[in-house]
N, C-alpha and C positions, 0 to 999 in steps of 0.2 A: 504494500500500500504506500510505502514511503520512498520508493526507489527514485522517483523523479523529484520529490519535494525536499526530502532530507536524506541525501544520498549516503552519508556515513553515520547516520544516527545509530547509537547502540540501544537496543531495545530489550535484551534479555537481562534480567537482574535478579535480585534477591527477593525473598519473601519478607513479610512482616508479621509480628505476632505480639499479642499482649492484651491485658485486661484494660478496659476503659471504664471500669465501674465508677471511677471518680469523675467521669466526664458527663454527668447527667445534667441536662438543661431543662429549664421550665417549658411547659407545653406551649405557653404563649410565645409567639414570635413577633409581637409588636415591637417596633424599633424605637430606639432613642432614649429609653429610660436609663437611669443610673445602674440598676441591677442588670440590665441587658448588656451594657458596656463592659461589665465585669465578667460576663459569661463567655465561654468558648462559643464561637459562632457569631458573636456580635459583629455587625458590619462596620467597617472602618471607612470604606469608600466604594463607590460604584461609578463606573465609566462605561458608556456604550462602546462596544468593540466592533459590532457589525449589525446591519439591518438589511436583510436579504429577502427577496421574493422567492417563491418556490422554484421558479425558473433559474434564479441566480444560485440557489443551493445546488440544484442539479448540475449547474455549470462548474461549481467548485468541486463536486464529487467526480466529475467526468474523468475517466481514465484511471481512477483510483478505487472507487467503490461503486457498485451498482446503485444507480439512482432511481430505479423504478418504484421504490417505496415512498419517495418524497411526495408529500401531500400539501404541506403548508410552508409559507415563508417563516422566517425566524428572526428574533432579535437577541443578540448576544451581548453580555455584560462582563467586563473585567471587574472582579470583586475582590477587595482586600478585607480580611476578617481576622478575628482573634482566635488563637489556638494555643497549643503548647508544644515545646520542642522536645528533644530526646531526653532532656533532664527533667521534664515536667514543668519547666519555667514558662511564663507567659511570653508569647511572641505573636507575630502576624504571619499570615500566609495568603496566597492569592489563588484564584480559580476563575474558570469561565463558567458562567451561568447562562444557559440558553433557554428561551421560552418560545413556544410556537405562536405564530400569528393566526390563531383560530378563535372561536367564540366560546370555547370551554372555560368554565370558571374553575373547576376542580381538575387538576392535571396529575396524571401518573408521573412518577419521578424515576429517573435513571441516575445512578452514580457511576461515572466512567473513570476508571483508575488506570493511569498511564504506565508505560514501561520505562526502562532505564533511560535516563536523560542526564547527560553530563553538563550541558550548557544551560544555564538558568533561563535563557530567553527562548529556548526551543520547547516551549510548552503551549498548551491550548490557549491560555489567556494572552500570550505574547506573540506567538507566531501564527499568522493567518493561514500559512501553508502546512502547518504541522499535521501529521496523521491524527493526532488527538483532537485538534480543532475540527477536522472532517468527521470524525466519529461523533462528536457532540452535535454537529449540524445535522447529521443523518438522524440520530435519535429524536432530536427536537422537531425535525420536519415531519415526523410521523405523529406528532401531537403530544409529545412528552416534554416535561421540563427536565433539564439536564444540569447536574452538578459535576464539573470536571476539575477536581482539585489539582493544583500543581505540586502538592506536598510541601513540607517545610523546606526552606532554603532554596527553592526554585521559583521561577517567576519573579515577582516583586517582593516576595517574602524575605524576612530577615534571617541572618545567620547562614550556616552551611547546611547542605542537604545531608541528613543522617541516613544514608543509603541503607535501607533494610531495617531501620529501627522500628520496633513494634509500636511504642507509645506515640511517637510523632506521626507515623503514617496513619494509624487508625484515628487519632485525634483530628488530623487535618481532614480526613474523609468525613467523619461524623460532624465535625464543626462546619465543614463545607456544606453539608445538607442543611444545617440550621441557618446558615447565611443565605443559602438559596431560597429557603422558605421566606425569609425576611424580604428578599428582593421580589419574590412573587407577590407577597402581600402588598408591597408598594406599587405593584402594577395591577392591583385588584384581582389577583388570582390566589388560589389555595392549592397547596400540594397535598395529594393524597398520602395517607399514612404509610402505605406499603411501598418500599423502595426496591426497584429492580437493579441489582448490582452486577457490573461487568467490568472487566479490565484485561489488559494485554501484557504478557510477559511478566515483569515485576508486578504488574497490576493483576495478574492471575491469582497468585497466592494472596495478594492484598484483598481481592474480591472475597475469597473464602474467609479471611479474617475479619473484614468489616461485617460480612454476613453473620459470623459467629458473635461479634460484638453486639449487633442489633438484636439477634435472637436470644442469646444466652446471658449476656453480661450487662443488660440494662443500660446500654450506651446512650439511649435517648428516651425520654418520656413520651415523645410523640411518634417518631418514626418506627416502623416495623419492617421486617424483612419480607420481600415479595417473591423474589426469584434470584438465582445465581447463574452467571454465564461466564466463567473464566476462560481465557484464551491463551494457549501456548505458554503456560507458566512453569517455572522451576519449583515444583512442589516438594522435592527432596533436595534441600539446599546443600547438605553435606556432599551428596553425589554430584551435584552441579559444580561445586567449587573444586572437588577432587578431579573431575573431568577437565576443568580449566587448568589445573596444575599439570595434568598429563597432556595438555594440548590436544584434547579430543573434541573440542568445540571450536567454532569459528570465533576469531578475535579473542582467544582465550586470555592472552596477556593483558589486554585492555580491560576486560571484565574483572579479572582478578586484581588488577591495580586499583580500580575504583573501589572494589570491595575492601581491599587491605587498607587503603588510606582513610576511608570513611570509618571503618570499624576501629582503626587505631585511635581516631579522635574520640570515639565513644567508649572503647573498652581497653585502650592501651595495650595493643597487641605486640608492640615492639618499642625498644628504647631509642633507636635511631634508624633512619631510612637505610643506612648501610647494612643493617641486620637483615633486610628483606630484599632490597633492590641491588642489582649489580651496578658497578661503576660503568659509565658515568651517569646512569639514569637515577641513581640515588640522590643526586643533587638537583634534580628537576621534577621528579614525578609528583611529589606532593603539591607543588605549585601549579602543575597542569590541571589537577583535579580541584580547582578552587571555585568552580561554577561559572567562571568567566572565559574559559577556553572552549572552543567548539570541538566536536568530535573529530572534525577534520584536522584541527591543530594538534590534538592529542595523538591521533594516529600517525601524523607526520613526524612526531618527536620520539615515539616509543616503538619498540619492536612488537609485532603482533603475537609472537610466541612466548609463552611463559618461561620456557627454558632459557631464553635469551634475556629476559627482563629480571627474573627473580633468582635469588640464591637457592642452591639446592636444599639448604637447611630449611628455609621457609616453605618450599614446595613440599617437603616431607611432612612438615607440620600441618599443611592443608590436607595432604593425603590421609594422614592419621592424626586428627586433631586431639589435643589434650587440654586440660585446664580450662581457662576462660573461653578459649575458642570452641572447645567441645561443648561446654555448657551453653553457650549462646547459639550454637548451631542446632543442638538437639531439638528444641521446640520448633524450630523452623522447618524440620522435616515432617511436621505433623499438622500442617495448616489445613489439611482435609480430614483430620482425625476427629470427626464429630458427626452429629446427625442433624442436618438441616431438615426442617419440617416444611420446606417449600420445594418447588421444582428446581432441579439442577441439571444443566447441560454443560459438559466440558468440551471445549473445541481445541483441536490441535491439527497440525499438518504433518503428514508422514515425511515430507521433504525437508523438515526443519533441521538445520545443521547447527543452530545456536542452542536450542533447548530440545533435547531428544524426546521423541514421542513417548518413551518410557515414563516420563514424568506425568503425562496425562493418565496412563494406566495405573501408575502408583497412587495418584489422587483418587481415581475411581475405585480402586481396591480398598482404600481406607474408608471411603464413604460406604461401600458395600458391607464391610465388616461392622459398621455401626448401624446397619439396617436402613440406610438412606436410599431413597429412590433417586436414580441418576441416569443420564444418558451420556455416552461418549461418542463424539462426532469427529471423524477424520474428514477435514475439509479438502483433502487431496494432496497431490505431490507438489506442495508449495513450500518455499523457504520461510524463514521466520517472519519477515515483514509481509510476505505475501499471504501468510495464513490469516492474519487479522483482517485483511481486505476481503478475503473469502468468507470469514466468519461473521462479519458485521450484519449483512442482510439476513443471515440465518438467525442471528440473535434477535433481531427485530421480530421475526416470525415466532421465535420461541417465547419472547416476552408477550406478544399478542395472545398466544396460546395459553400462557400461564395466567394472564389476567382474567381469562374466562372462568378460572377456577376460584377466583377471589370471592 
């Protein structure tokens, strides 16, 4: 889906996990009060990002996503809102909120969770040509409201992106829904309680975790889980990172470098870059993953293969993790290890060289062991980016089907 628009964008990433029991917001989404400003999801600013007719939406999707399901024009807003970071401290995040230009007062809601993004401006709220902007436009053009969070540390949000952090990712997603509800209210609309959650790559496991937070952990007093549709996600993070250490996936060195630098900020995995990265890369790699370098810039500066970028000692630690790394990875291998009480369809492409199809079957097996009803759909012999383009129209149909059971 992103081959023409974001040619070197990295989209396979880590999962997120954690309890959000402390993130309960009031049922009322009326904006502007002192209590609301203190809550996660409180709106800081709103700026119109796009206003498109149905024909213009179809034009944006042309060549990237099947536009035959487009029914309405849309209005998109760049929204900054309050949330919490990886340490649980107050911060701000940004997102794209898209509303359909139809006459419905009560709108079904989609939470769209994006894949791995190294450059903070290459997100739905900032980049009109990003694949995540297109996904949000598609869902909204079918008559749904869309919350597409940039996550913490991307877009116009504060701080660094805590890649794979449980608390920050789930908080940004749930608080993004609250902020979207406020924006809808200001436009005379109401969001229905049940949320249809979907996401690609890093957003695949995030989909399952946000779903679990809404269903089991009391993440919000208003929103409830409606359906789950993860796409091409790494649901067994230990296996994914070990495969990256062995150069068994595409762009393995870049993925693993993003993982190592972000997790070091959160969990202190190493004392100095020289413990992890070979010379001369140890002097530059952390600076490259600051959120202000594009994927193209990073790829031009670093070797694609892990064996050329990392010390053998660090690669062995990734292959057989111990201590803090093992403790932090273990729960991230179980993002599907629960029983959703809503329809679930897992999408993946058998041609994916970034995230192997075995991750989809791994997730499906965990759901089955918990007695959950689920479907596993192979979208065809498409690569990682191609798989999401094939999955999105199917997800619209799946969400339509799921809504009939509400």
